[in-house]
N, CA and C atoms as a LAMMPS dump frame, in Angstrom:
ITEM: TIMESTEP
0
ITEM: NUMBER OF ATOMS
267
ITEM: BOX BOUNDS ff ff ff
-5.0000000000000000e+02 5.0000000000000000e+02
-5.0000000000000000e+02 5.0000000000000000e+02
-5.0000000000000000e+02 5.0000000000000000e+02
ITEM: ATOMS id mol type element x y z
1 1 1 N -240.564 266.538 -53.021
2 1 2 C -239.792 267.358 -53.937
3 1 3 C -239.147 268.484 -53.132
4 2 1 N -237.954 268.805 -53.492
5 2 2 C -237.25 269.888 -52.819
6 2 3 C -237.673 271.232 -53.39
7 3 1 N -237.401 272.267 -52.634
8 3 2 C -237.719 273.624 -53.088
9 3 3 C -236.986 273.932 -54.395
10 4 1 N -235.711 273.535 -54.48
11 4 2 C -234.924 273.781 -55.695
12 4 3 C -235.517 273.025 -56.883
13 5 1 N -235.997 271.828 -56.639
14 5 2 C -236.627 271.053 -57.707
15 5 3 C -237.89 271.714 -58.203
16 6 1 N -238.658 272.257 -57.265
17 6 2 C -239.881 272.966 -57.64
18 6 3 C -239.563 274.199 -58.468
19 7 1 N -238.548 274.935 -58.086
20 7 2 C -238.142 276.127 -58.836
21 7 3 C -237.765 275.739 -60.262
22 8 1 N -237.019 274.666 -60.417
23 8 2 C -236.626 274.197 -61.755
24 8 3 C -237.839 273.799 -62.587
25 9 1 N -238.777 273.109 -61.962
26 9 2 C -239.973 272.673 -62.691
27 9 3 C -240.843 273.861 -63.092
28 10 1 N -240.977 274.821 -62.211
29 10 2 C -241.762 276.016 -62.538
30 10 3 C -241.084 276.823 -63.642
31 11 1 N -239.767 276.9 -63.614
32 11 2 C -239.019 277.596 -64.666
33 11 3 C -239.236 276.906 -66.015
34 12 1 N -239.223 275.583 -66.006
35 12 2 C -239.456 274.826 -67.241
36 12 3 C -240.862 275.085 -67.778
37 13 1 N -241.833 275.175 -66.878
38 13 2 C -243.207 275.46 -67.287
39 13 3 C -243.31 276.854 -67.888
40 14 1 N -242.688 277.833 -67.245
41 14 2 C -242.715 279.205 -67.787
42 14 3 C -242.105 279.259 -69.183
43 15 1 N -240.993 278.58 -69.369
44 15 2 C -240.343 278.561 -70.686
45 15 3 C -241.231 277.896 -71.735
46 16 1 N -241.868 276.795 -71.36
47 16 2 C -242.726 276.08 -72.311
48 16 3 C -243.892 276.952 -72.749
49 17 1 N -244.505 277.643 -71.807
50 17 2 C -245.635 278.519 -72.144
51 17 3 C -245.155 279.68 -73
52 18 1 N -244.031 280.276 -72.639
53 18 2 C -243.488 281.388 -73.426
54 18 3 C -243.163 280.941 -74.844
55 19 1 N -242.552 279.767 -74.987
56 19 2 C -242.231 279.254 -76.323
57 19 3 C -243.483 278.963 -77.126
58 20 1 N -244.501 278.437 -76.464
59 20 2 C -245.762 278.16 -77.161
60 20 3 C -246.39 279.456 -77.639
61 21 1 N -246.368 280.486 -76.808
62 21 2 C -246.896 281.789 -77.214
63 21 3 C -246.13 282.328 -78.412
64 22 1 N -244.818 282.233 -78.362
65 22 2 C -243.998 282.751 -79.448
66 22 3 C -244.268 281.99 -80.741
67 23 1 N -244.322 280.685 -80.673
68 23 2 C -244.572 279.893 -81.877
69 23 3 C -245.962 280.176 -82.437
70 24 1 N -246.938 280.292 -81.573
71 24 2 C -248.294 280.62 -82.022
72 24 3 C -248.323 282.007 -82.641
73 25 1 N -247.648 282.958 -82.022
74 25 2 C -247.58 284.311 -82.561
75 25 3 C -246.962 284.308 -83.956
76 26 1 N -245.854 283.634 -84.115
77 26 2 C -245.201 283.556 -85.434
78 26 3 C -246.135 282.923 -86.471
79 27 1 N -246.781 281.836 -86.094
80 27 2 C -247.69 281.141 -87.015
81 27 3 C -248.829 282.071 -87.44
82 28 1 N -249.382 282.816 -86.48
83 28 2 C -250.474 283.736 -86.801
84 28 3 C -249.996 284.918 -87.634
85 29 1 N -248.779 285.356 -87.433
86 29 2 C -248.209 286.41 -88.289
87 29 3 C -248.2 285.949 -89.744
88 30 1 N -247.696 284.758 -89.973
89 30 2 C -247.609 284.246 -91.338
90 30 3 C -248.996 283.968 -91.928
91 31 1 N -249.911 283.483 -91.088
92 31 2 C -251.271 283.214 -91.569
93 31 3 C -251.958 284.508 -91.997
94 32 1 N -251.893 285.534 -91.16
95 32 2 C -252.53 286.798 -91.512
96 32 3 C -251.81 287.49 -92.666
97 33 1 N -250.507 287.326 -92.753
98 33 2 C -249.767 287.897 -93.885
99 33 3 C -250.224 287.26 -95.195
100 34 1 N -250.429 285.954 -95.178
101 34 2 C -250.931 285.267 -96.367
102 34 3 C -252.317 285.79 -96.734
103 35 1 N -253.167 285.963 -95.732
104 35 2 C -254.503 286.49 -95.991
105 35 3 C -254.435 287.929 -96.511
106 36 1 N -253.475 288.697 -96.037
107 36 2 C -253.292 290.064 -96.554
108 36 3 C -252.849 290.02 -98.007
109 37 1 N -251.974 289.097 -98.336
110 37 2 C -251.517 288.962 -99.732
111 37 3 C -252.675 288.589 -100.656
112 38 1 N -253.601 287.817 -100.127
113 38 2 C -254.763 287.382 -100.924
114 38 3 C -255.877 288.425 -100.944
115 39 1 N -255.717 289.484 -100.157
116 39 2 C -256.729 290.528 -100.13
117 39 3 C -257.902 290.229 -99.218
118 40 1 N -257.762 289.243 -98.354
119 40 2 C -258.848 288.864 -97.446
120 40 3 C -258.896 289.8 -96.244
121 41 1 N -257.733 290.206 -95.75
122 41 2 C -257.648 291.135 -94.62
123 41 3 C -256.74 292.3 -95.015
124 42 1 N -256.911 293.398 -94.318
125 42 2 C -256.076 294.573 -94.533
126 42 3 C -254.769 294.398 -93.767
127 43 1 N -253.659 294.664 -94.421
128 43 2 C -252.355 294.484 -93.784
129 43 3 C -252.243 295.311 -92.5
130 44 1 N -252.577 296.584 -92.563
131 44 2 C -252.419 297.464 -91.399
132 44 3 C -253.254 296.975 -90.219
133 45 1 N -254.472 296.547 -90.473
134 45 2 C -255.333 296.053 -89.399
135 45 3 C -254.773 294.763 -88.799
136 46 1 N -254.237 293.894 -89.645
137 46 2 C -253.663 292.638 -89.173
138 46 3 C -252.434 292.901 -88.313
139 47 1 N -251.57 293.803 -88.772
140 47 2 C -250.362 294.128 -88.007
141 47 3 C -250.74 294.771 -86.673
142 48 1 N -251.726 295.654 -86.694
143 48 2 C -252.186 296.284 -85.452
144 48 3 C -252.689 295.232 -84.466
145 49 1 N -253.479 294.292 -84.949
146 49 2 C -253.988 293.23 -84.085
147 49 3 C -252.845 292.405 -83.507
148 50 1 N -251.915 292.02 -84.341
149 50 2 C -250.798 291.196 -83.884
150 50 3 C -249.929 291.943 -82.875
151 51 1 N -249.724 293.242 -83.1
152 51 2 C -248.946 294.043 -82.156
153 51 3 C -249.671 294.099 -80.804
154 52 1 N -250.978 294.299 -80.855
155 52 2 C -251.795 294.331 -79.64
156 52 3 C -251.673 293.004 -78.882
157 53 1 N -251.726 291.906 -79.603
158 53 2 C -251.583 290.59 -78.98
159 53 3 C -250.183 290.396 -78.394
160 54 1 N -249.174 290.868 -79.107
161 54 2 C -247.798 290.736 -78.609
162 54 3 C -247.615 291.51 -77.308
163 55 1 N -248.256 292.66 -77.21
164 55 2 C -248.19 293.426 -75.961
165 55 3 C -248.988 292.71 -74.872
166 56 1 N -250.194 292.306 -75.194
167 56 2 C -251.07 291.669 -74.219
168 56 3 C -250.538 290.367 -73.654
169 57 1 N -249.753 289.656 -74.447
170 57 2 C -249.211 288.375 -74.005
171 57 3 C -247.75 288.481 -73.595
172 58 1 N -247.308 289.713 -73.346
173 58 2 C -245.966 290.006 -72.818
174 58 3 C -244.827 289.595 -73.743
175 59 1 N -245.103 289.435 -75.026
176 59 2 C -244.019 289.111 -75.961
177 59 3 C -243.12 290.319 -76.185
178 60 1 N -243.715 291.506 -76.264
179 60 2 C -242.914 292.719 -76.449
180 60 3 C -242.03 292.928 -75.221
181 61 1 N -242.608 292.756 -74.048
182 61 2 C -241.845 292.947 -72.813
183 61 3 C -240.722 291.926 -72.691
184 62 1 N -240.988 290.676 -73.024
185 62 2 C -239.978 289.631 -72.829
186 62 3 C -238.941 289.578 -73.941
187 63 1 N -239.343 289.9 -75.187
188 63 2 C -238.41 289.789 -76.312
189 63 3 C -237.897 291.14 -76.788
190 64 1 N -238.654 292.183 -76.521
191 64 2 C -238.275 293.504 -76.991
192 64 3 C -239.005 293.872 -78.273
193 65 1 N -239.188 295.169 -78.441
194 65 2 C -239.901 295.675 -79.616
195 65 3 C -239.207 295.307 -80.919
196 66 1 N -237.879 295.346 -80.922
197 66 2 C -237.134 295.073 -82.155
198 66 3 C -237.362 293.657 -82.662
199 67 1 N -237.386 292.682 -81.751
200 67 2 C -237.584 291.286 -82.188
201 67 3 C -239.002 291.072 -82.691
202 68 1 N -239.992 291.626 -81.985
203 68 2 C -241.38 291.483 -82.431
204 68 3 C -241.556 292.164 -83.784
205 69 1 N -240.969 293.338 -83.948
206 69 2 C -241.039 294.042 -85.225
207 69 3 C -240.377 293.23 -86.336
208 70 1 N -239.274 292.587 -86.032
209 70 2 C -238.59 291.755 -87.032
210 70 3 C -239.455 290.576 -87.455
211 71 1 N -240.145 289.959 -86.505
212 71 2 C -241.034 288.835 -86.825
213 71 3 C -242.157 289.31 -87.743
214 72 1 N -242.761 290.432 -87.383
215 72 2 C -243.837 290.998 -88.212
216 72 3 C -243.326 291.385 -89.594
217 73 1 N -242.182 292.026 -89.647
218 73 2 C -241.623 292.479 -90.93
219 73 3 C -241.328 291.312 -91.858
220 74 1 N -240.773 290.253 -91.298
221 74 2 C -240.462 289.08 -92.12
222 74 3 C -241.736 288.464 -92.686
223 75 1 N -242.737 288.312 -91.84
224 75 2 C -243.979 287.679 -92.289
225 75 3 C -244.712 288.527 -93.32
226 76 1 N -244.73 289.837 -93.105
227 76 2 C -245.524 290.713 -93.953
228 76 3 C -244.746 291.333 -95.111
229 77 1 N -243.52 290.959 -95.317
230 77 2 C -242.76 291.475 -96.455
231 77 3 C -243.508 291.145 -97.742
232 78 1 N -243.642 292.107 -98.609
233 78 2 C -244.311 291.941 -99.912
234 78 3 C -245.801 291.601 -99.802
235 79 1 N -246.465 291.995 -98.722
236 79 2 C -247.885 291.656 -98.598
237 79 3 C -248.804 292.767 -99.093
238 80 1 N -248.253 293.832 -99.645
239 80 2 C -249.085 294.946 -100.097
240 80 3 C -249.433 294.885 -101.587
241 81 1 N -249.075 293.836 -102.27
242 81 2 C -249.204 293.862 -103.713
243 81 3 C -250.604 293.574 -104.245
244 82 1 N -251.543 293.137 -103.406
245 82 2 C -252.898 292.862 -103.873
246 82 3 C -253.888 293.811 -103.213
247 83 1 N -254.898 294.231 -103.953
248 83 2 C -255.926 295.082 -103.347
249 83 3 C -256.829 294.242 -102.45
250 84 1 N -257.561 294.919 -101.585
251 84 2 C -258.542 294.2 -100.778
252 84 3 C -259.581 293.575 -101.666
253 85 1 N -260.085 292.427 -101.282
254 85 2 C -261.085 291.722 -102.088
255 85 3 C -262.291 292.606 -102.352
256 86 1 N -262.674 293.433 -101.4
257 86 2 C -263.844 294.307 -101.572
258 86 3 C -263.608 295.386 -102.611
259 87 1 N -262.33 295.692 -102.884
260 87 2 C -262.026 296.745 -103.846
261 87 3 C -261.889 296.222 -105.277
262 88 1 N -261.88 294.921 -105.419
263 88 2 C -261.705 294.351 -106.759
264 88 3 C -263.022 294.463 -107.513
265 89 1 N -262.939 295.026 -108.712
266 89 2 C -264.16 295.223 -109.5
267 89 3 C -264.39 294.073 -110.437
């Protein structure tokens, strides 16, 4: 394999891993948002965790704060309408 071929293959691998991280992040945003809507988890705690993960996995650095915030905002829109399960009497 040539050096240029190796560079192309490594670039493809980096993109695949980055895309997998992004897709997993989006899926987990929607999953936790659903759980927040059901009162299983607290919205603020879920968003904090997801933000921490986005920083830790370089999503904020690679995509920017605005894009990560947009993903979170879309998933968690209207997720505050139910109380936490522990607060339901």
